[in-house]
C-alpha positions in Angstrom: 0.0 0.0 0.0 2.8 2.4 0.9 4.6 1.7 -2.3 1.6 2.6 -4.4 1.2 5.9 -2.5 4.9 6.8 -3.1 4.5 5.8 -6.8 1.4 8.0 -7.1 3.1 10.9 -5.4 6.1 10.5 -7.7 3.9 10.4 -10.8 1.9 13.4 -9.6 5.1 15.4 -9.0 6.4 14.5 -12.5 3.0 15.5 -14.0 3.1 18.9 -12.1 6.7 19.4 -13.3 5.8 18.7 -16.9 2.7 21.1 -16.8 4.7 23.9 -15.2 7.6 23.4 -17.7 5.1 23.5 -20.6 3.5 26.7 -19.3 7.0 28.3 -19.0 7.9 27.4 -22.6 4.5 28.5 -23.8 4.9 31.9 -22.1 8.5 32.2 -23.4 7.3 31.5 -27.0 4.5 34.1 -26.8 6.3 36.9 -24.9 10.0 36.5 -25.5 11.6 39.9 -26.1 8.3 41.8 -25.7 7.7 44.4 -23.0 4.3 43.4 -21.6 4.0 46.4 -19.3 2.8 49.8 -20.5 5.0 52.8 -19.6 3.5 55.5 -17.4 2.4 58.6 -19.1 4.9 61.3 -18.4 3.5 64.0 -16.2 4.4 67.6 -16.2 6.0 69.3 -13.2 2.8 71.2 -12.7 0.7 68.0 -12.5 3.1 66.4 -10.0 3.1 69.5 -7.9 -0.7 69.5 -7.9 -0.8 65.9 -6.8 1.3 66.7 -3.8 -0.5 69.9 -3.0 2.4 72.2 -3.8 3.1 75.2 -6.0 5.1 74.5 -9.2 7.9 76.8 -8.1 8.3 74.8 -4.9 8.4 71.5 -6.8 11.1 73.0 -9.1 13.1 74.1 -6.0 12.8 70.6 -4.5 14.2 69.1 -7.8 17.1 71.5 -8.0 20.5 70.2 -6.8 21.4 70.9 -3.2 23.7 69.3 -0.6 21.4 68.7 2.4 17.7 68.7 3.2 15.6 68.0 6.3 12.3 66.3 6.2 10.2 66.6 9.3 6.6 66.2 10.5 4.9 68.8 12.6 1.3 68.4 13.7 0.8 65.6 11.2 2.0 67.7 8.3 5.2 66.9 6.4 7.7 69.6 5.5 10.8 69.5 3.3 13.5 72.0 3.9 16.6 72.3 1.8 19.6 73.9 3.5 19.3 77.6 3.7 15.7 77.7 2.4 12.3 78.0 3.9 10.4 74.8 4.6 7.9 73.6 2.0 4.7 72.0 3.1 4.1 68.6 1.3 0.6 67.5 0.8 -0.2 63.8 0.4 -2.0 62.2 -2.5 -4.9 61.4 -0.2 -5.3 65.1 0.5 -6.0 65.9 -3.2 -9.8 65.9 -2.6 -9.3 68.5 0.1 -7.0 70.6 -2.0 -9.6 70.7 -4.8 -12.3 71.9 -2.4 -9.9 74.6 -0.9 -7.1 75.4 -3.4 -5.3 77.7 -0.9 -5.0 74.9 1.7 -1.9 73.2 0.4 0.3 76.0 -0.9 3.8 76.9 0.4 3.3 77.9 4.1 6.5 78.9 6.0 6.6 77.9 9.6 
């Protein structure tokens, strides 16, 4: 009885191995060398700034080269402060609905 069980498990393992190998070769045949993922649409700096509830000028400043920056959270709000510059309030993507209702709520606000 035990020998039949071992033989059955062995045959099931071989069958699973053959099915998975066949699936691998099938996918390789269909998709070899193809990029199956679509690239993200490039967004303008203005759109990215809007998503984070910032002014476009603040987003440009954050992308400019600098040597050091501090990121901190005060009262549940995140700020990004490059060395020698005023802090910039960073909105979150989930805050977008609030920024659409009150456009002045998420602009650059110095501490």
